[in-house]
C-alpha positions as CSV (number, residue, x, y, z in Angstrom):
1,X,20.5,19.5,-40.1
2,X,21.2,16.9,-37.1
3,X,22.5,13.6,-38.4
4,X,19.8,10.5,-38.0
5,X,22.3,8.8,-35.3
6,X,21.6,11.4,-33.1
7,X,17.8,11.7,-33.9
8,X,17.7,7.4,-33.0
9,X,20.0,8.1,-30.1
10,X,17.9,11.2,-28.7
11,X,14.7,8.8,-29.5
12,X,15.9,6.1,-27.7
13,X,17.2,7.7,-24.8
14,X,13.6,9.1,-24.4
15,X,12.2,5.4,-24.6
16,X,14.7,4.6,-22.1
17,X,13.4,7.6,-19.6
18,X,9.7,6.2,-20.0
19,X,10.4,2.8,-19.6
20,X,12.1,3.7,-16.4
21,X,9.5,5.9,-15.6
22,X,7.1,2.8,-15.9
23,X,9.4,0.5,-14.0
24,X,9.1,2.9,-11.3
25,X,5.5,3.2,-11.6
26,X,4.0,0.7,-13.6
27,X,0.1,1.2,-13.8
28,X,-2.3,4.1,-14.1
29,X,-3.6,4.4,-11.1
30,X,-6.8,6.0,-12.5
31,X,-7.2,3.0,-14.9
32,X,-6.6,0.3,-12.2
33,X,-9.2,1.8,-9.9
34,X,-11.7,1.4,-12.2
35,X,-10.8,-1.9,-12.8
36,X,-11.6,-2.1,-9.5
37,X,-15.5,-0.3,-9.3
38,X,-14.2,2.9,-8.6
39,X,-14.7,6.0,-10.6
40,X,-13.5,9.2,-10.9
41,X,-14.5,11.7,-8.1
42,X,-14.8,15.5,-8.6
43,X,-12.2,17.8,-6.9
44,X,-12.7,18.5,-3.5
45,X,-11.9,22.2,-2.1
46,X,-8.0,22.1,-1.5
47,X,-7.5,19.3,-3.7
48,X,-3.9,20.2,-5.6
49,X,-3.5,21.0,-9.2
50,X,-2.9,17.1,-10.8
51,X,-4.1,15.1,-7.8
52,X,-6.9,12.8,-8.2
53,X,-10.1,11.5,-6.4
54,X,-11.8,8.2,-6.8
55,X,-14.1,6.2,-4.9
56,X,-17.9,5.2,-5.4
57,X,-21.0,3.4,-4.3
58,X,-19.2,0.5,-1.8
59,X,-16.4,1.8,-2.1
60,X,-13.5,4.0,-0.4
61,X,-12.5,7.0,-1.5
62,X,-8.8,7.5,-2.6
63,X,-7.3,10.8,-3.0
64,X,-3.6,10.7,-4.5
65,X,-0.9,13.6,-5.4
66,X,1.8,12.9,-7.3
67,X,5.3,12.1,-5.6
68,X,3.6,11.5,-2.5
69,X,4.6,8.4,-0.4
70,X,1.3,7.1,0.4
71,X,-2.7,7.6,-0.4
72,X,-5.6,8.4,1.6
73,X,-8.2,6.2,1.9
74,X,-11.3,7.3,3.1
75,X,-9.0,10.2,4.8
76,X,-6.4,7.4,6.3
77,X,-2.8,7.4,5.1
78,X,-1.7,4.5,3.7
79,X,2.1,4.1,2.9
80,X,2.9,2.8,-0.7
81,X,6.4,1.2,-1.6
82,X,6.8,3.8,-4.2
83,X,6.0,7.2,-4.3
84,X,3.1,8.4,-6.8
85,X,4.5,8.7,-10.2
86,X,2.8,10.7,-13.6
87,X,3.1,9.4,-16.7
88,X,1.6,11.2,-19.9
89,X,-0.3,13.8,-17.3
90,X,-1.7,10.7,-15.5
91,X,-1.0,9.6,-11.6
92,X,0.8,5.9,-11.6
93,X,1.4,3.5,-8.7
94,X,4.0,0.7,-8.3
95,X,2.3,-2.6,-9.4
96,X,3.6,-4.0,-6.0
97,X,1.0,-1.0,-4.7
98,X,-1.7,-1.8,-6.9
99,X,-1.6,-5.7,-5.8
100,X,-1.1,-5.3,-2.0
101,X,-2.9,-2.0,-1.2
102,X,-5.4,-0.8,-4.0
103,X,-6.7,-4.7,-4.3
104,X,-7.4,-5.6,-1.0
105,X,-9.2,-2.3,0.3
106,X,-11.4,-2.0,-2.9
107,X,-12.2,-5.6,-4.4
108,X,-11.5,-7.8,-1.2
109,X,-11.4,-10.9,-3.2
110,X,-9.5,-12.9,-0.9
111,X,-11.5,-15.8,0.5
112,X,-13.9,-15.2,3.5
113,X,-13.2,-16.8,6.8
114,X,-15.0,-16.1,10.3
115,X,-13.4,-14.6,13.2
116,X,-14.1,-15.8,16.5
117,X,-10.5,-16.2,18.4
118,X,-8.5,-13.1,18.5
119,X,-4.6,-13.1,20.4
120,X,-4.2,-9.7,21.7
121,X,0.0,-9.1,22.6
122,X,0.2,-6.5,25.1
123,X,4.3,-5.2,24.6
124,X,7.0,-5.8,26.3
125,X,6.4,-7.1,29.5
126,X,9.0,-8.4,33.0
127,X,12.2,-7.2,32.9
128,X,11.5,-5.5,29.5
129,X,9.6,-1.7,30.4
130,X,9.7,-0.9,26.9
131,X,9.5,3.0,26.4
132,X,10.0,5.3,29.5
133,X,7.7,8.3,30.6
134,X,8.7,10.3,33.8
135,X,5.4,8.4,36.0
136,X,5.2,5.2,33.7
137,X,6.4,2.8,31.4
138,X,5.1,1.1,28.2
139,X,4.9,-2.4,29.5
140,X,2.2,-1.1,31.9
141,X,0.5,1.0,29.4
142,X,0.0,-1.7,26.7
143,X,-1.0,-4.7,29.1
144,X,-3.4,-2.1,30.7
145,X,-4.6,-0.8,27.1
146,X,-4.7,-5.0,25.9
147,X,-6.8,-5.8,29.1
148,X,-9.7,-3.1,28.2
149,X,-9.4,-4.0,24.1
150,X,-10.4,-7.7,25.8
151,X,-13.2,-6.3,27.5
152,X,-14.9,-4.6,24.4
153,X,-14.0,-7.5,22.1
154,X,-15.7,-10.2,24.7
155,X,-18.9,-7.9,25.0
156,X,-19.4,-8.4,21.7
157,X,-19.1,-12.2,21.7
158,X,-15.7,-12.9,20.9
159,X,-13.1,-14.8,22.3
160,X,-10.0,-13.3,23.2
161,X,-7.2,-14.5,24.3
162,X,-3.3,-12.5,25.9
163,X,0.1,-13.3,25.3
164,X,0.6,-12.7,28.6
165,X,-1.5,-12.2,31.2
166,X,0.6,-10.1,34.1
167,X,4.1,-8.7,34.0
168,X,6.1,-11.2,32.9
169,X,9.6,-11.5,30.0
170,X,8.2,-13.2,26.7
171,X,10.5,-13.8,24.1
172,X,9.9,-12.1,20.8
173,X,9.4,-15.6,18.7
174,X,7.0,-17.1,21.5
175,X,4.5,-14.4,20.9
176,X,3.5,-15.2,17.1
177,X,3.8,-19.1,18.3
178,X,1.1,-18.5,20.9
179,X,-1.1,-17.5,17.8
180,X,-0.5,-20.9,16.0
181,X,-0.9,-22.8,19.4
182,X,-4.5,-21.6,20.0
183,X,-5.5,-21.3,16.6
184,X,-6.3,-17.4,16.6
185,X,-8.0,-15.8,14.1
186,X,-6.3,-12.8,14.5
187,X,-3.3,-11.4,16.1
188,X,-2.9,-7.9,17.6
189,X,0.1,-6.9,19.4
190,X,-0.2,-3.0,21.4
191,X,2.3,-0.6,22.1
192,X,3.2,2.8,22.8
193,X,5.9,5.1,20.2
194,X,8.6,7.2,21.2
195,X,11.0,9.5,19.5
196,X,14.3,10.6,19.5
197,X,16.3,12.5,22.2
198,X,15.2,15.6,23.4
199,X,12.1,15.4,21.4
200,X,8.9,16.2,22.9
201,X,7.0,17.0,20.1
202,X,6.5,13.9,17.7
203,X,3.3,12.6,17.9
204,X,0.6,10.3,16.5
205,X,-1.3,6.6,15.5
206,X,0.8,4.3,13.6
207,X,-0.6,1.1,12.4
208,X,2.1,-1.8,10.9
209,X,1.8,-4.9,9.0
210,X,4.0,-6.9,7.0
211,X,6.2,-5.7,4.3
212,X,5.1,-7.7,1.5
213,X,7.7,-9.8,-0.5
214,X,10.3,-7.6,-2.8
215,X,9.4,-4.5,-1.3
216,X,11.1,-2.6,2.1
217,X,9.7,-1.3,5.4
218,X,8.5,1.8,5.8
219,X,10.6,1.6,8.8
220,X,13.6,0.1,7.2
221,X,16.2,2.4,10.0
222,X,14.8,0.1,12.5
223,X,13.0,-3.3,10.8
224,X,15.0,-5.7,8.3
225,X,16.4,-4.2,5.6
226,X,16.0,-7.3,3.3
227,X,13.1,-7.9,0.6
228,X,12.2,-11.5,1.1
229,X,9.5,-13.3,2.1
230,X,7.8,-14.2,5.4
231,X,5.4,-17.0,6.6
232,X,3.3,-13.5,7.3
233,X,3.0,-12.8,3.9
234,X,0.2,-15.7,3.3
235,X,-1.8,-13.1,4.7
236,X,-1.2,-9.7,3.2
237,X,-4.2,-8.3,1.7
238,X,-5.8,-9.4,5.1
239,X,-3.1,-7.7,6.8
240,X,-3.7,-4.7,5.3
241,X,-7.3,-4.6,5.4
242,X,-7.6,-5.2,9.0
243,X,-4.6,-2.4,9.8
244,X,-6.7,-0.1,7.7
245,X,-9.9,-1.0,9.5
246,X,-8.3,-0.1,13.1
247,X,-6.1,2.7,11.8
248,X,-9.2,4.5,10.8
249,X,-11.2,3.9,14.1
250,X,-8.2,5.0,16.4
251,X,-8.7,8.0,14.5
252,X,-11.8,9.0,14.5
253,X,-11.9,7.9,18.4
254,X,-9.1,10.0,19.9
255,X,-8.4,12.8,17.1
256,X,-4.8,11.8,16.8
257,X,-2.4,12.5,14.3
258,X,-2.3,9.7,11.3
259,X,1.4,8.6,11.2
260,X,-0.1,6.0,8.6
261,X,-0.8,2.4,7.5
262,X,2.8,1.2,7.5
263,X,5.0,-1.7,6.7
264,X,7.6,-3.2,8.4
265,X,9.3,-6.5,9.5
266,X,8.6,-6.9,12.9
267,X,9.4,-10.2,14.8
268,X,6.0,-10.7,16.2
269,X,4.3,-10.4,12.5
270,X,6.7,-12.4,10.2
271,X,6.2,-15.7,11.4
272,X,1.9,-15.3,12.2
273,X,-0.1,-18.1,11.0
274,X,-3.0,-15.9,10.7
275,X,-3.9,-11.7,10.1
276,X,-2.2,-9.6,12.2
277,X,-1.0,-6.1,12.7
278,X,1.0,-3.7,15.3
279,X,-0.3,-0.9,16.9
280,X,0.9,2.2,18.1
281,X,-1.3,4.3,19.6
282,X,1.1,7.3,20.6
283,X,4.1,9.0,21.6
284,X,5.0,8.3,25.3
285,X,8.2,10.9,24.5
286,X,5.4,14.0,23.4
287,X,4.8,15.7,26.1
288,X,1.1,16.4,25.3
289,X,0.3,13.0,24.1
290,X,2.5,11.2,26.5
291,X,0.1,12.9,29.5
292,X,-2.5,12.0,27.9
293,X,-1.3,8.1,27.2
294,X,-0.7,7.8,31.3
295,X,-4.4,8.9,31.8
296,X,-7.3,6.0,31.7
297,X,-9.8,8.0,30.3
298,X,-7.5,7.8,26.8
299,X,-6.3,4.4,26.9
300,X,-10.1,3.7,27.0
301,X,-10.7,5.3,23.5
302,X,-7.2,3.5,22.2
303,X,-8.9,0.6,23.4
304,X,-12.7,0.8,22.4
305,X,-11.2,2.2,18.7
306,X,-9.0,-1.1,18.3
307,X,-11.8,-3.3,19.2
308,X,-14.1,-1.2,16.9
309,X,-11.9,-1.4,13.8
310,X,-11.2,-5.4,14.4
311,X,-15.2,-5.7,14.9
312,X,-15.6,-4.1,11.2
313,X,-12.9,-6.2,9.7
314,X,-14.8,-9.3,10.9
315,X,-17.7,-7.9,9.1
316,X,-16.1,-7.3,5.9
317,X,-15.0,-11.0,5.9
318,X,-17.6,-12.9,7.5
319,X,-18.8,-15.7,5.3
320,X,-21.9,-15.2,3.5
321,X,-25.2,-16.9,5.3
322,X,-23.6,-16.1,8.7
């Protein structure tokens, strides 16, 4: 017969393990989404055992699998701060992911504000060429894309400004500062990506928003590793909404690989006085995608997608009665 002390020790160990699991992923996914107006949806062909699907009228559809570092929201990969967990047979997510991912996309309670003036930021410029392709460099295709986005948005009635209007150098801190100087309602930085040496196959589109306080960035190897708050974190909910709208349009119009809505403490995002994102519109280092980026047809697709995503976001946050 086991001693009472050993039984108590075992019970305490189990309780500690359960508490640790709750700390890592401390809200039930289904219950959380139900509070936000979503309902459980039937599984679809291809859904894995133990996965969950939620949505409903007027809500996006969310699909989640245990141990994944992301969820799919209307088919778009949205990265999480902690992997999806499992407790008592139900999926769980970290509380910060409930606050910073689920609430913005399913509830959208942020104060509404009209979007009129948009600051576009073509990456690099001047003596900073950015990523290199055999036939072009990033600064050139980023600027060309930004000009195309500007034209598409102006046709829809938006006022659009560029952080640089020619091939000129511009310090990173000066870019978000311009958004403040000209009272921009949104800031969108446009870039193209590159993989490691000798990698000519990595492809896909990423859209970044500022990492929320207390969490680590998706790209911790490249960005700041600290978990401090930044001025731009005032707009966490709006940042996520904007990033998701733009990423969804980019995927729909280019059919590119979905590398997800990601989080980073990029210099151009940290001090923004308005919601903002940074887009990586494909890999110049990819043999296939790099060739596409070099064509005006592909850059026009990217530009129209960015403009459509911005317009979708603007409609979502438009004050009632306007």
